[in-house]
C-alpha positions in Angstrom: 0.0 0.0 0.0 1.4 3.4 -1.0 2.2 5.9 1.7 -0.3 8.8 1.8 1.0 12.2 0.8 -0.4 15.3 2.4 0.3 19.0 2.3 3.6 18.6 4.2 4.9 16.2 1.6 3.7 18.3 -1.3 5.4 21.5 0.0 8.5 19.6 1.0 8.8 18.2 -2.6 8.3 21.6 -4.1 11.1 23.0 -1.9 13.5 20.2 -2.7 12.9 20.6 -6.5 13.2 24.4 -6.3 16.4 24.2 -4.2 18.1 21.8 -6.6 16.5 23.0 -9.9 17.7 20.0 -11.9 18.4 16.3 -11.7 21.4 15.9 -9.5 22.6 13.0 -11.7 22.2 14.2 -15.3 21.2 17.9 -15.0 17.9 17.8 -16.9 15.1 20.1 -15.7 12.4 17.8 -17.1 10.2 15.4 -15.1 11.7 16.1 -11.7 11.0 14.1 -8.6 11.9 14.7 -4.9 13.9 11.6 -4.0 14.4 10.5 -0.4 17.6 8.9 0.8 15.7 7.2 3.6 12.2 6.4 2.5 9.1 8.4 3.6 8.2 5.8 6.1 11.1 7.0 8.3 9.3 10.1 9.7 12.3 11.5 11.6 13.9 12.4 8.3 10.9 12.4 6.0 10.8 16.2 5.9 14.6 16.9 6.3 16.3 18.7 3.4 19.4 16.7 4.0 17.4 13.5 3.3 16.2 14.5 -0.2 17.6 15.4 -3.6 16.1 16.1 -7.0 16.3 13.5 -9.7 14.5 13.0 -13.0 12.1 10.1 -13.1 14.6 8.0 -15.0 17.3 8.3 -12.5 14.9 8.1 -9.5 13.8 4.7 -10.8 17.4 3.7 -11.6 18.7 4.6 -8.2 15.7 3.0 -6.5 16.6 -0.3 -8.2 20.3 0.0 -7.4 20.7 1.2 -3.8 24.5 0.6 -3.8 24.8 2.9 -6.8 22.6 5.5 -5.1 24.7 5.5 -1.9 27.9 5.8 -4.0 26.4 8.8 -5.9 25.3 10.4 -2.6 28.8 10.0 -1.0 30.4 11.5 -4.1 27.9 14.4 -4.0 27.9 15.1 -0.3 30.8 13.3 1.2 30.9 10.3 3.6 30.5 12.6 6.6 27.1 13.8 5.5 25.9 10.3 5.0 27.1 9.2 8.4 25.3 12.1 10.1 22.1 11.4 8.1 22.3 7.7 9.1 22.5 8.6 12.8 19.6 11.1 12.4 17.5 8.4 10.6 17.9 6.1 13.6 15.7 8.4 15.7 12.0 8.2 16.2 9.4 10.8 15.4 5.6 10.5 15.9 3.5 12.7 13.8 -0.1 14.0 14.1 -2.2 16.2 12.0 -1.1 19.4 13.7 2.5 18.7 13.3 2.1 17.9 9.6 0.2 21.1 9.1 3.0 23.0 10.9 5.6 21.3 8.5 3.4 22.2 5.5 3.2 25.8 6.6 7.0 26.0 7.2 7.9 24.7 3.7 5.1 26.8 2.1 6.7 29.9 3.6 10.2 28.7 2.5 8.9 28.2 -1.1 7.2 31.6 -1.2 10.3 33.3 0.2 12.3 31.6 -2.6 9.8 32.8 -5.2 10.2 36.4 -4.0 14.1 36.2 -4.0 15.4 33.1 -5.8 19.0 34.2 -6.0 19.4 35.2 -2.4 17.3 32.6 -0.7 18.9 30.4 2.0 17.1 27.1 2.4 16.4 26.0 6.0 15.3 22.5 6.9 12.4 22.0 9.3 14.5 19.5 11.2 
């Protein structure tokens, strides 16, 4: 059964795609997806900007089918230190409720709108 997406997921996805602007593998700006390093079931990092990158649908599928290749690409992109920190962060626990998800949606909606007003000077901030 697919994981339900709500406003927090939609705004988070928009922010990740706006932040990166292109597929982090091939550089295309077509058919972009927000790709999670640790899947959306892991709520502690589900809405963390350091847990998501932008990829085209082709590379999203390719990396999903080849997790070792995905990890290699991420270590090349961010460095092994980033991946170690993310791994530790992902081991935590986070319970969500409707109010928290609405707060996360509002946070990323405001981030996105601030970026729209000043794309060149915007500094992205993660909710957690």
